[in-house]
CHARMM-style PDB file with segment names, atoms N, HN, CA, C and O in Angstrom:
ATOM      1  N   MET     1      -8.117   2.023 -11.422  1.00  0.00      PROA
ATOM      2  CA  MET     1      -7.336   1.404 -10.370  1.00  0.00      PROA
ATOM      3  C   MET     1      -7.643  -0.054 -10.247  1.00  0.00      PROA
ATOM      4  O   MET     1      -8.779  -0.484 -10.448  1.00  0.00      PROA
ATOM      5  N   LEU     2      -6.641  -0.809  -9.921  1.00  0.00      PROA
ATOM      6  HN  LEU     2      -5.719  -0.460  -9.758  1.00  0.00      PROA
ATOM      7  CA  LEU     2      -6.813  -2.254  -9.872  1.00  0.00      PROA
ATOM      8  C   LEU     2      -7.202  -2.718  -8.469  1.00  0.00      PROA
ATOM      9  O   LEU     2      -6.459  -3.468  -7.836  1.00  0.00      PROA
ATOM     10  N   LEU     3      -8.353  -2.279  -7.982  1.00  0.00      PROA
ATOM     11  HN  LEU     3      -8.957  -1.669  -8.496  1.00  0.00      PROA
ATOM     12  CA  LEU     3      -8.768  -2.610  -6.619  1.00  0.00      PROA
ATOM     13  C   LEU     3      -9.240  -4.044  -6.517  1.00  0.00      PROA
ATOM     14  O   LEU     3      -9.023  -4.663  -5.475  1.00  0.00      PROA
ATOM     15  N   ASP     4      -9.860  -4.602  -7.511  1.00  0.00      PROA
ATOM     16  HN  ASP     4     -10.036  -4.099  -8.358  1.00  0.00      PROA
ATOM     17  CA  ASP     4     -10.347  -5.980  -7.423  1.00  0.00      PROA
ATOM     18  C   ASP     4      -9.218  -6.968  -7.152  1.00  0.00      PROA
ATOM     19  O   ASP     4      -9.357  -7.784  -6.240  1.00  0.00      PROA
ATOM     20  N   PRO     5      -8.103  -6.942  -7.893  1.00  0.00      PROA
ATOM     21  CA  PRO     5      -6.991  -7.861  -7.543  1.00  0.00      PROA
ATOM     22  C   PRO     5      -6.437  -7.611  -6.157  1.00  0.00      PROA
ATOM     23  O   PRO     5      -6.066  -8.556  -5.460  1.00  0.00      PROA
ATOM     24  N   LEU     6      -6.374  -6.365  -5.747  1.00  0.00      PROA
ATOM     25  HN  LEU     6      -6.676  -5.598  -6.313  1.00  0.00      PROA
ATOM     26  CA  LEU     6      -5.878  -6.041  -4.416  1.00  0.00      PROA
ATOM     27  C   LEU     6      -6.818  -6.580  -3.341  1.00  0.00      PROA
ATOM     28  O   LEU     6      -6.375  -7.170  -2.356  1.00  0.00      PROA
ATOM     29  N   ARG     7      -8.096  -6.376  -3.536  1.00  0.00      PROA
ATOM     30  HN  ARG     7      -8.456  -5.896  -4.336  1.00  0.00      PROA
ATOM     31  CA  ARG     7      -9.070  -6.856  -2.553  1.00  0.00      PROA
ATOM     32  C   ARG     7      -9.081  -8.379  -2.505  1.00  0.00      PROA
ATOM     33  O   ARG     7      -9.288  -8.965  -1.443  1.00  0.00      PROA
ATOM     34  N   ALA     8      -8.859  -9.025  -3.653  1.00  0.00      PROA
ATOM     35  HN  ALA     8      -8.691  -8.549  -4.516  1.00  0.00      PROA
ATOM     36  CA  ALA     8      -8.850 -10.465  -3.692  1.00  0.00      PROA
ATOM     37  C   ALA     8      -7.655 -11.062  -2.908  1.00  0.00      PROA
ATOM     38  O   ALA     8      -7.712 -12.189  -2.415  1.00  0.00      PROA
ATOM     39  N   GLN     9      -6.587 -10.270  -2.817  1.00  0.00      PROA
ATOM     40  HN  GLN     9      -6.541  -9.355  -3.218  1.00  0.00      PROA
ATOM     41  CA  GLN     9      -5.383 -10.670  -2.087  1.00  0.00      PROA
ATOM     42  C   GLN     9      -5.277 -10.014  -0.707  1.00  0.00      PROA
ATOM     43  O   GLN     9      -4.214 -10.033  -0.087  1.00  0.00      PROA
ATOM     44  N   ARG    10      -6.382  -9.435  -0.232  1.00  0.00      PROA
ATOM     45  HN  ARG    10      -7.245  -9.420  -0.736  1.00  0.00      PROA
ATOM     46  CA  ARG    10      -6.374  -8.625   0.983  1.00  0.00      PROA
ATOM     47  C   ARG    10      -5.719  -9.306   2.175  1.00  0.00      PROA
ATOM     48  O   ARG    10      -4.851  -8.732   2.833  1.00  0.00      PROA
ATOM     49  N   GLU    11      -6.146 -10.546   2.447  1.00  0.00      PROA
ATOM     50  HN  GLU    11      -6.851 -11.012   1.912  1.00  0.00      PROA
ATOM     51  CA  GLU    11      -5.585 -11.238   3.632  1.00  0.00      PROA
ATOM     52  C   GLU    11      -4.089 -11.504   3.493  1.00  0.00      PROA
ATOM     53  O   GLU    11      -3.333 -11.357   4.453  1.00  0.00      PROA
ATOM     54  N   THR    12      -3.677 -11.887   2.315  1.00  0.00      PROA
ATOM     55  HN  THR    12      -4.291 -12.006   1.535  1.00  0.00      PROA
ATOM     56  CA  THR    12      -2.218 -12.118   2.059  1.00  0.00      PROA
ATOM     57  C   THR    12      -1.458 -10.823   2.231  1.00  0.00      PROA
ATOM     58  O   THR    12      -0.394 -10.808   2.850  1.00  0.00      PROA
ATOM     59  N   ILE    13      -1.982  -9.737   1.697  1.00  0.00      PROA
ATOM     60  HN  ILE    13      -2.846  -9.749   1.194  1.00  0.00      PROA
ATOM     61  CA  ILE    13      -1.328  -8.423   1.807  1.00  0.00      PROA
ATOM     62  C   ILE    13      -1.216  -8.026   3.263  1.00  0.00      PROA
ATOM     63  O   ILE    13      -0.150  -7.589   3.698  1.00  0.00      PROA
ATOM     64  N   HSD    14      -2.297  -8.167   4.036  1.00  0.00      PROA
ATOM     65  HN  HSD    14      -3.162  -8.522   3.683  1.00  0.00      PROA
ATOM     66  CA  HSD    14      -2.248  -7.817   5.421  1.00  0.00      PROA
ATOM     67  C   HSD    14      -1.281  -8.695   6.235  1.00  0.00      PROA
ATOM     68  O   HSD    14      -0.607  -8.217   7.147  1.00  0.00      PROA
ATOM     69  N   THR    15      -1.233  -9.977   5.885  1.00  0.00      PROA
ATOM     70  HN  THR    15      -1.781 -10.365   5.144  1.00  0.00      PROA
ATOM     71  CA  THR    15      -0.264 -10.855   6.539  1.00  0.00      PROA
ATOM     72  C   THR    15       1.151 -10.392   6.280  1.00  0.00      PROA
ATOM     73  O   THR    15       1.960 -10.336   7.205  1.00  0.00      PROA
ATOM     74  N   LEU    16       1.470 -10.055   5.029  1.00  0.00      PROA
ATOM     75  HN  LEU    16       0.812 -10.101   4.277  1.00  0.00      PROA
ATOM     76  CA  LEU    16       2.770  -9.525   4.694  1.00  0.00      PROA
ATOM     77  C   LEU    16       3.036  -8.233   5.466  1.00  0.00      PROA
ATOM     78  O   LEU    16       4.111  -8.047   6.038  1.00  0.00      PROA
ATOM     79  N   GLY    17       2.059  -7.361   5.473  1.00  0.00      PROA
ATOM     80  HN  GLY    17       1.187  -7.512   5.008  1.00  0.00      PROA
ATOM     81  CA  GLY    17       2.222  -6.084   6.164  1.00  0.00      PROA
ATOM     82  C   GLY    17       2.510  -6.287   7.651  1.00  0.00      PROA
ATOM     83  O   GLY    17       3.408  -5.647   8.198  1.00  0.00      PROA
ATOM     84  N   ARG    18       1.769  -7.159   8.301  1.00  0.00      PROA
ATOM     85  HN  ARG    18       1.039  -7.680   7.856  1.00  0.00      PROA
ATOM     86  CA  ARG    18       2.023  -7.416   9.734  1.00  0.00      PROA
ATOM     87  C   ARG    18       3.420  -7.937   9.961  1.00  0.00      PROA
ATOM     88  O   ARG    18       4.071  -7.580  10.943  1.00  0.00      PROA
ATOM     89  N   ARG    19       3.893  -8.792   9.049  1.00  0.00      PROA
ATOM     90  HN  ARG    19       3.364  -9.082   8.251  1.00  0.00      PROA
ATOM     91  CA  ARG    19       5.248  -9.350   9.164  1.00  0.00      PROA
ATOM     92  C   ARG    19       6.261  -8.223   9.205  1.00  0.00      PROA
ATOM     93  O   ARG    19       7.275  -8.345   9.893  1.00  0.00      PROA
ATOM     94  N   TYR    20       6.028  -7.143   8.504  1.00  0.00      PROA
ATOM     95  HN  TYR    20       5.205  -7.044   7.945  1.00  0.00      PROA
ATOM     96  CA  TYR    20       6.954  -6.034   8.392  1.00  0.00      PROA
ATOM     97  C   TYR    20       6.533  -4.836   9.266  1.00  0.00      PROA
ATOM     98  O   TYR    20       7.076  -3.741   9.121  1.00  0.00      PROA
ATOM     99  N   GLY    21       5.592  -5.045  10.145  1.00  0.00      PROA
ATOM    100  HN  GLY    21       5.151  -5.935  10.262  1.00  0.00      PROA
ATOM    101  CA  GLY    21       5.203  -3.983  11.098  1.00  0.00      PROA
ATOM    102  C   GLY    21       4.201  -2.988  10.609  1.00  0.00      PROA
ATOM    103  O   GLY    21       3.969  -1.986  11.285  1.00  0.00      PROA
ATOM    104  N   ALA    22       3.582  -3.210   9.452  1.00  0.00      PROA
ATOM    105  HN  ALA    22       3.771  -4.025   8.903  1.00  0.00      PROA
ATOM    106  CA  ALA    22       2.553  -2.282   8.931  1.00  0.00      PROA
ATOM    107  C   ALA    22       1.227  -2.518   9.666  1.00  0.00      PROA
ATOM    108  O   ALA    22       0.805  -3.658   9.853  1.00  0.00      PROA
ATOM    109  N   ARG    23       0.601  -1.456  10.064  1.00  0.00      PROA
ATOM    110  HN  ARG    23       0.944  -0.529   9.912  1.00  0.00      PROA
ATOM    111  CA  ARG    23      -0.691  -1.606  10.745  1.00  0.00      PROA
ATOM    112  C   ARG    23      -1.843  -1.305   9.804  1.00  0.00      PROA
ATOM    113  O   ARG    23      -2.904  -1.918   9.918  1.00  0.00      PROA
ATOM    114  N   ARG    24      -1.663  -0.394   8.897  1.00  0.00      PROA
ATOM    115  HN  ARG    24      -0.801   0.104   8.805  1.00  0.00      PROA
ATOM    116  CA  ARG    24      -2.702  -0.062   7.886  1.00  0.00      PROA
ATOM    117  C   ARG    24      -2.041   0.012   6.524  1.00  0.00      PROA
ATOM    118  O   ARG    24      -0.969   0.596   6.363  1.00  0.00      PROA
ATOM    119  N   ILE    25      -2.679  -0.573   5.580  1.00  0.00      PROA
ATOM    120  HN  ILE    25      -3.549  -1.048   5.711  1.00  0.00      PROA
ATOM    121  CA  ILE    25      -2.148  -0.627   4.222  1.00  0.00      PROA
ATOM    122  C   ILE    25      -3.170   0.092   3.317  1.00  0.00      PROA
ATOM    123  O   ILE    25      -4.330  -0.307   3.220  1.00  0.00      PROA
ATOM    124  N   ARG    26      -2.700   1.157   2.664  1.00  0.00      PROA
ATOM    125  HN  ARG    26      -1.757   1.481   2.742  1.00  0.00      PROA
ATOM    126  CA  ARG    26      -3.537   1.860   1.723  1.00  0.00      PROA
ATOM    127  C   ARG    26      -2.769   2.018   0.441  1.00  0.00      PROA
ATOM    128  O   ARG    26      -1.538   2.056   0.441  1.00  0.00      PROA
ATOM    129  N   VAL    27      -3.478   2.107  -0.629  1.00  0.00      PROA
ATOM    130  HN  VAL    27      -4.478   2.077  -0.629  1.00  0.00      PROA
ATOM    131  CA  VAL    27      -2.839   2.255  -1.953  1.00  0.00      PROA
ATOM    132  C   VAL    27      -3.344   3.562  -2.597  1.00  0.00      PROA
ATOM    133  O   VAL    27      -4.450   4.040  -2.349  1.00  0.00      PROA
ATOM    134  N   GLN    28      -2.488   4.074  -3.404  1.00  0.00      PROA
ATOM    135  HN  GLN    28      -1.589   3.685  -3.606  1.00  0.00      PROA
ATOM    136  CA  GLN    28      -2.867   5.247  -4.191  1.00  0.00      PROA
ATOM    137  C   GLN    28      -2.988   4.820  -5.657  1.00  0.00      PROA
ATOM    138  O   GLN    28      -2.472   3.772  -6.046  1.00  0.00      PROA
ATOM    139  N   GLN    29      -3.641   5.603  -6.435  1.00  0.00      PROA
ATOM    140  HN  GLN    29      -4.060   6.454  -6.119  1.00  0.00      PROA
ATOM    141  CA  GLN    29      -3.914   5.232  -7.798  1.00  0.00      PROA
ATOM    142  C   GLN    29      -2.621   4.788  -8.544  1.00  0.00      PROA
ATOM    143  O   GLN    29      -2.674   3.900  -9.394  1.00  0.00      PROA
ATOM    144  N   ARG    30      -1.501   5.392  -8.229  1.00  0.00      PROA
ATOM    145  HN  ARG    30      -1.458   6.114  -7.538  1.00  0.00      PROA
ATOM    146  CA  ARG    30      -0.223   5.025  -8.864  1.00  0.00      PROA
ATOM    147  C   ARG    30       0.395   3.801  -8.205  1.00  0.00      PROA
ATOM    148  O   ARG    30       1.469   3.365  -8.620  1.00  0.00      PROA
ATOM    149  N   LEU    31      -0.223   3.261  -7.237  1.00  0.00      PROA
ATOM    150  HN  LEU    31      -1.095   3.616  -6.901  1.00  0.00      PROA
ATOM    151  CA  LEU    31       0.247   2.084  -6.494  1.00  0.00      PROA
ATOM    152  C   LEU    31       1.679   2.289  -5.966  1.00  0.00      PROA
ATOM    153  O   LEU    31       2.526   1.404  -6.094  1.00  0.00      PROA
ATOM    154  N   PRO    32       1.934   3.456  -5.378  1.00  0.00      PROA
ATOM    155  CA  PRO    32       3.225   3.668  -4.783  1.00  0.00      PROA
ATOM    156  C   PRO    32       3.309   2.980  -3.423  1.00  0.00      PROA
ATOM    157  O   PRO    32       4.343   3.051  -2.759  1.00  0.00      PROA
ATOM    158  N   LEU    33       5.646  -2.099   0.232  1.00  0.00      PROA
ATOM    159  CA  LEU    33       5.759  -3.082   1.219  1.00  0.00      PROA
ATOM    160  C   LEU    33       6.961  -3.817   0.877  1.00  0.00      PROA
ATOM    161  O   LEU    33       7.966  -3.340   1.403  1.00  0.00      PROA
ATOM    162  N   THR    34       7.110  -4.595   0.324  1.00  0.00      PROA
ATOM    163  HN  THR    34       6.293  -4.983  -0.103  1.00  0.00      PROA
ATOM    164  CA  THR    34       8.316  -5.362   0.245  1.00  0.00      PROA
ATOM    165  C   THR    34       8.427  -6.026  -1.159  1.00  0.00      PROA
ATOM    166  O   THR    34       7.519  -5.910  -1.983  1.00  0.00      PROA
ATOM    167  N   GLU    35       9.541  -6.708  -1.401  1.00  0.00      PROA
ATOM    168  HN  GLU    35      10.279  -6.802  -0.732  1.00  0.00      PROA
ATOM    169  CA  GLU    35       9.675  -7.426  -2.660  1.00  0.00      PROA
ATOM    170  C   GLU    35       8.577  -8.489  -2.816  1.00  0.00      PROA
ATOM    171  O   GLU    35       8.087  -8.728  -3.919  1.00  0.00      PROA
ATOM    172  N   GLU    36       8.215  -9.092  -1.748  1.00  0.00      PROA
ATOM    173  HN  GLU    36       8.613  -8.898  -0.851  1.00  0.00      PROA
ATOM    174  CA  GLU    36       7.166 -10.101  -1.761  1.00  0.00      PROA
ATOM    175  C   GLU    36       5.861  -9.558  -2.243  1.00  0.00      PROA
ATOM    176  O   GLU    36       5.187 -10.179  -3.064  1.00  0.00      PROA
ATOM    177  N   LEU    37       5.494  -8.408  -1.746  1.00  0.00      PROA
ATOM    178  HN  LEU    37       6.041  -7.903  -1.078  1.00  0.00      PROA
ATOM    179  CA  LEU    37       4.236  -7.779  -2.143  1.00  0.00      PROA
ATOM    180  C   LEU    37       4.280  -7.392  -3.617  1.00  0.00      PROA
ATOM    181  O   LEU    37       3.305  -7.571  -4.347  1.00  0.00      PROA
ATOM    182  N   ALA    38       5.408  -6.866  -4.037  1.00  0.00      PROA
ATOM    183  HN  ALA    38       6.200  -6.720  -3.444  1.00  0.00      PROA
ATOM    184  CA  ALA    38       5.591  -6.527  -5.442  1.00  0.00      PROA
ATOM    185  C   ALA    38       5.420  -7.761  -6.352  1.00  0.00      PROA
ATOM    186  O   ALA    38       4.787  -7.700  -7.406  1.00  0.00      PROA
ATOM    187  N   LEU    39       6.000  -8.861  -5.907  1.00  0.00      PROA
ATOM    188  HN  LEU    39       6.514  -8.911  -5.051  1.00  0.00      PROA
ATOM    189  CA  LEU    39       5.828 -10.102  -6.674  1.00  0.00      PROA
ATOM    190  C   LEU    39       4.382 -10.593  -6.692  1.00  0.00      PROA
ATOM    191  O   LEU    39       3.900 -11.099  -7.706  1.00  0.00      PROA
ATOM    192  N   LEU    40       3.701 -10.440  -5.565  1.00  0.00      PROA
ATOM    193  HN  LEU    40       4.092 -10.029  -4.741  1.00  0.00      PROA
ATOM    194  CA  LEU    40       2.320 -10.826  -5.471  1.00  0.00      PROA
ATOM    195  C   LEU    40       1.438 -10.019  -6.402  1.00  0.00      PROA
ATOM    196  O   LEU    40       0.497 -10.548  -6.993  1.00  0.00      PROA
ATOM    197  N   LEU    41       1.748  -8.723  -6.533  1.00  0.00      PROA
ATOM    198  HN  LEU    41       2.513  -8.293  -6.053  1.00  0.00      PROA
ATOM    199  CA  LEU    41       0.914  -7.831  -7.345  1.00  0.00      PROA
ATOM    200  C   LEU    41       1.443  -7.655  -8.747  1.00  0.00      PROA
ATOM    201  O   LEU    41       0.798  -7.000  -9.566  1.00  0.00      PROA
ATOM    202  N   TYR    42       2.605  -8.222  -9.053  1.00  0.00      PROA
ATOM    203  HN  TYR    42       3.130  -8.754  -8.388  1.00  0.00      PROA
ATOM    204  CA  TYR    42       3.208  -8.110 -10.368  1.00  0.00      PROA
ATOM    205  C   TYR    42       3.480  -6.643 -10.770  1.00  0.00      PROA
ATOM    206  O   TYR    42       3.303  -6.262 -11.927  1.00  0.00      PROA
ATOM    207  N   ARG    43       3.911  -5.837  -9.790  1.00  0.00      PROA
ATOM    208  HN  ARG    43       4.055  -6.147  -8.850  1.00  0.00      PROA
ATOM    209  CA  ARG    43       4.257  -4.439 -10.047  1.00  0.00      PROA
ATOM    210  C   ARG    43       5.104  -3.915  -8.902  1.00  0.00      PROA
ATOM    211  O   ARG    43       5.089  -4.479  -7.808  1.00  0.00      PROA
ATOM    212  N   SER    44       5.834  -2.855  -9.142  1.00  0.00      PROA
ATOM    213  HN  SER    44       5.846  -2.397 -10.031  1.00  0.00      PROA
ATOM    214  CA  SER    44       6.684  -2.296  -8.097  1.00  0.00      PROA
ATOM    215  C   SER    44       5.804  -1.653  -7.010  1.00  0.00      PROA
ATOM    216  O   SER    44       4.717  -1.139  -7.274  1.00  0.00      PROA
ATOM    217  N   VAL    45       6.326  -1.709  -5.791  1.00  0.00      PROA
ATOM    218  HN  VAL    45       7.209  -2.127  -5.577  1.00  0.00      PROA
ATOM    219  CA  VAL    45       5.575  -1.194  -4.649  1.00  0.00      PROA
ATOM    220  C   VAL    45       6.486  -0.290  -3.845  1.00  0.00      PROA
ATOM    221  O   VAL    45       7.656  -0.613  -3.638  1.00  0.00      PROA
ATOM    222  N   GLU    46       5.979   0.812  -3.399  1.00  0.00      PROA
ATOM    223  HN  GLU    46       5.029   1.075  -3.567  1.00  0.00      PROA
ATOM    224  CA  GLU    46       6.738   1.701  -2.528  1.00  0.00      PROA
ATOM    225  C   GLU    46       6.018   1.782  -1.200  1.00  0.00      PROA
ATOM    226  O   GLU    46       4.822   2.071  -1.162  1.00  0.00      PROA
ATOM    227  N   VAL    47       6.711   1.536  -0.131  1.00  0.00      PROA
ATOM    228  HN  VAL    47       7.683   1.302  -0.162  1.00  0.00      PROA
ATOM    229  CA  VAL    47       6.136   1.571   1.205  1.00  0.00      PROA
ATOM    230  C   VAL    47       6.659   2.784   1.941  1.00  0.00      PROA
ATOM    231  O   VAL    47       7.873   2.952   2.065  1.00  0.00      PROA
ATOM    232  N   VAL    48       5.781   3.623   2.427  1.00  0.00      PROA
ATOM    233  HN  VAL    48       4.796   3.486   2.326  1.00  0.00      PROA
ATOM    234  CA  VAL    48       6.162   4.820   3.146  1.00  0.00      PROA
ATOM    235  C   VAL    48       5.323   4.929   4.374  1.00  0.00      PROA
ATOM    236  O   VAL    48       4.100   5.012   4.269  1.00  0.00      PROA
ATOM    237  N   PRO    49       5.938   4.934   5.572  1.00  0.00      PROA
ATOM    238  CA  PRO    49       5.153   5.150   6.800  1.00  0.00      PROA
ATOM    239  C   PRO    49       4.479   6.510   6.751  1.00  0.00      PROA
ATOM    240  O   PRO    49       5.072   7.477   6.272  1.00  0.00      PROA
ATOM    241  N   GLU    50       3.254   6.596   7.239  1.00  0.00      PROA
ATOM    242  HN  GLU    50       2.773   5.811   7.628  1.00  0.00      PROA
ATOM    243  CA  GLU    50       2.506   7.835   7.185  1.00  0.00      PROA
ATOM    244  C   GLU    50       3.337   9.015   7.733  1.00  0.00      PROA
ATOM    245  O   GLU    50       3.332  10.092   7.136  1.00  0.00      PROA
ATOM    246  N   HSD    51       4.029   8.832   8.831  1.00  0.00      PROA
ATOM    247  HN  HSD    51       4.033   7.958   9.316  1.00  0.00      PROA
ATOM    248  CA  HSD    51       4.764   9.953   9.445  1.00  0.00      PROA
ATOM    249  C   HSD    51       5.928  10.403   8.597  1.00  0.00      PROA
ATOM    250  O   HSD    51       6.470  11.480   8.841  1.00  0.00      PROA
ATOM    251  N   GLU    52       6.343   9.617   7.598  1.00  0.00      PROA
ATOM    252  HN  GLU    52       5.902   8.742   7.399  1.00  0.00      PROA
ATOM    253  CA  GLU    52       7.473  10.022   6.771  1.00  0.00      PROA
ATOM    254  C   GLU    52       7.006  10.673   5.458  1.00  0.00      PROA
ATOM    255  O   GLU    52       7.846  11.074   4.653  1.00  0.00      PROA
ATOM    256  N   LEU    53       5.716  10.785   5.227  1.00  0.00      PROA
ATOM    257  HN  LEU    53       5.033  10.459   5.881  1.00  0.00      PROA
ATOM    258  CA  LEU    53       5.249  11.497   4.027  1.00  0.00      PROA
ATOM    259  C   LEU    53       5.559  12.956   4.192  1.00  0.00      PROA
ATOM    260  O   LEU    53       5.347  13.524   5.263  1.00  0.00      PROA
ATOM    261  N   HSD    54       6.054  13.565   3.154  1.00  0.00      PROA
ATOM    262  HN  HSD    54       6.227  13.103   2.284  1.00  0.00      PROA
ATOM    263  CA  HSD    54       6.416  14.963   3.201  1.00  0.00      PROA
ATOM    264  C   HSD    54       5.134  15.792   3.418  1.00  0.00      PROA
ATOM    265  O   HSD    54       4.099  15.521   2.808  1.00  0.00      PROA
ATOM    266  N   ARG    55       5.217  16.757   4.257  1.00  0.00      PROA
ATOM    267  HN  ARG    55       6.057  16.977   4.753  1.00  0.00      PROA
ATOM    268  CA  ARG    55       4.001  17.529   4.638  1.00  0.00      PROA
ATOM    269  C   ARG    55       3.325  18.185   3.435  1.00  0.00      PROA
ATOM    270  O   ARG    55       2.122  18.442   3.465  1.00  0.00      PROA
ATOM    271  N   HSD    56       4.080  18.454   2.393  1.00  0.00      PROA
ATOM    272  HN  HSD    56       5.058  18.246   2.368  1.00  0.00      PROA
ATOM    273  CA  HSD    56       3.481  19.110   1.200  1.00  0.00      PROA
ATOM    274  C   HSD    56       2.631  18.150   0.370  1.00  0.00      PROA
ATOM    275  O   HSD    56       1.779  18.602  -0.394  1.00  0.00      PROA
ATOM    276  N   ILE    57       2.835  16.851   0.497  1.00  0.00      PROA
ATOM    277  HN  ILE    57       3.527  16.484   1.118  1.00  0.00      PROA
ATOM    278  CA  ILE    57       2.079  15.880  -0.280  1.00  0.00      PROA
ATOM    279  C   ILE    57       1.168  15.025   0.537  1.00  0.00      PROA
ATOM    280  O   ILE    57       0.311  14.332  -0.009  1.00  0.00      PROA
ATOM    281  N   ARG    58       1.335  15.055   1.877  1.00  0.00      PROA
ATOM    282  HN  ARG    58       2.032  15.619   2.321  1.00  0.00      PROA
ATOM    283  CA  ARG    58       0.590  14.170   2.785  1.00  0.00      PROA
ATOM    284  C   ARG    58      -0.932  14.252   2.572  1.00  0.00      PROA
ATOM    285  O   ARG    58      -1.588  13.218   2.449  1.00  0.00      PROA
ATOM    286  N   GLU    59      -1.490  15.453   2.528  1.00  0.00      PROA
ATOM    287  HN  GLU    59      -0.956  16.293   2.628  1.00  0.00      PROA
ATOM    288  CA  GLU    59      -2.930  15.586   2.341  1.00  0.00      PROA
ATOM    289  C   GLU    59      -3.400  15.004   1.029  1.00  0.00      PROA
ATOM    290  O   GLU    59      -4.436  14.342   0.963  1.00  0.00      PROA
ATOM    291  N   TYR    60      -2.605  15.261  -0.053  1.00  0.00      PROA
ATOM    292  HN  TYR    60      -1.763  15.799   0.000  1.00  0.00      PROA
ATOM    293  CA  TYR    60      -2.974  14.709  -1.382  1.00  0.00      PROA
ATOM    294  C   TYR    60      -2.952  13.185  -1.367  1.00  0.00      PROA
ATOM    295  O   TYR    60      -3.841  12.526  -1.906  1.00  0.00      PROA
ATOM    296  N   VAL    61      -1.886  12.627  -0.720  1.00  0.00      PROA
ATOM    297  HN  VAL    61      -1.164  13.161  -0.282  1.00  0.00      PROA
ATOM    298  CA  VAL    61      -1.800  11.169  -0.667  1.00  0.00      PROA
ATOM    299  C   VAL    61      -2.969  10.575   0.075  1.00  0.00      PROA
ATOM    300  O   VAL    61      -3.539   9.578  -0.369  1.00  0.00      PROA
ATOM    301  N   PHE    62      -3.345  11.170   1.212  1.00  0.00      PROA
ATOM    302  HN  PHE    62      -2.882  11.979   1.572  1.00  0.00      PROA
ATOM    303  CA  PHE    62      -4.458  10.634   1.991  1.00  0.00      PROA
ATOM    304  C   PHE    62      -5.791  10.758   1.225  1.00  0.00      PROA
ATOM    305  O   PHE    62      -6.662   9.896   1.341  1.00  0.00      PROA
ATOM    306  N   MET    63      -5.933  11.829   0.452  1.00  0.00      PROA
ATOM    307  HN  MET    63      -5.225  12.530   0.358  1.00  0.00      PROA
ATOM    308  CA  MET    63      -7.158  11.982  -0.341  1.00  0.00      PROA
ATOM    309  C   MET    63      -7.269  10.929  -1.410  1.00  0.00      PROA
ATOM    310  O   MET    63      -8.365  10.466  -1.723  1.00  0.00      PROA
ATOM    311  N   GLU    64      -6.105  10.535  -1.993  1.00  0.00      PROA
ATOM    312  HN  GLU    64      -5.214  10.911  -1.738  1.00  0.00      PROA
ATOM    313  CA  GLU    64      -6.091   9.591  -3.096  1.00  0.00      PROA
ATOM    314  C   GLU    64      -6.003   8.116  -2.631  1.00  0.00      PROA
ATOM    315  O   GLU    64      -6.314   7.203  -3.396  1.00  0.00      PROA
ATOM    316  N   ALA    65      -5.591   7.904  -1.418  1.00  0.00      PROA
ATOM    317  HN  ALA    65      -5.338   8.645  -0.797  1.00  0.00      PROA
ATOM    318  CA  ALA    65      -5.399   6.544  -0.906  1.00  0.00      PROA
ATOM    319  C   ALA    65      -6.721   5.822  -0.666  1.00  0.00      PROA
ATOM    320  O   ALA    65      -7.723   6.429  -0.289  1.00  0.00      PROA
ATOM    321  N   VAL    66      -6.698   4.515  -0.893  1.00  0.00      PROA
ATOM    322  HN  VAL    66      -5.884   4.021  -1.199  1.00  0.00      PROA
ATOM    323  CA  VAL    66      -7.880   3.684  -0.665  1.00  0.00      PROA
ATOM    324  C   VAL    66      -7.438   2.575   0.247  1.00  0.00      PROA
ATOM    325  O   VAL    66      -6.491   1.854  -0.069  1.00  0.00      PROA
ATOM    326  N   GLU    67      -8.117   2.418   1.402  1.00  0.00      PROA
ATOM    327  HN  GLU    67      -8.886   3.003   1.659  1.00  0.00      PROA
ATOM    328  CA  GLU    67      -7.756   1.331   2.335  1.00  0.00      PROA
ATOM    329  C   GLU    67      -8.296   0.008   1.794  1.00  0.00      PROA
ATOM    330  O   GLU    67      -9.404  -0.066   1.264  1.00  0.00      PROA
ATOM    331  N   ILE    68      -7.484  -1.022   1.944  1.00  0.00      PROA
ATOM    332  HN  ILE    68      -6.583  -0.962   2.375  1.00  0.00      PROA
ATOM    333  CA  ILE    68      -7.899  -2.348   1.450  1.00  0.00      PROA
ATOM    334  C   ILE    68      -7.967  -3.322   2.616  1.00  0.00      PROA
ATOM    335  OT1 ILE    68      -8.296  -4.492   2.425  1.00  0.00      PROA
TER     336      ILE     68
END
């Protein structure tokens, strides 16, 4: 997992997240926020509010997610 680049950009990522109403930002190994965040990380990004995670995958996602 590419945690070092994410952690290096932590403040920028949190600033972007706050701009779009995100309170907590966590990533999963597959790195599933916005076009800006994708450009910052040089990869596609999928943003899903916790309450919208399907109940069948929610536990798995939380187990795999890493808070930055």
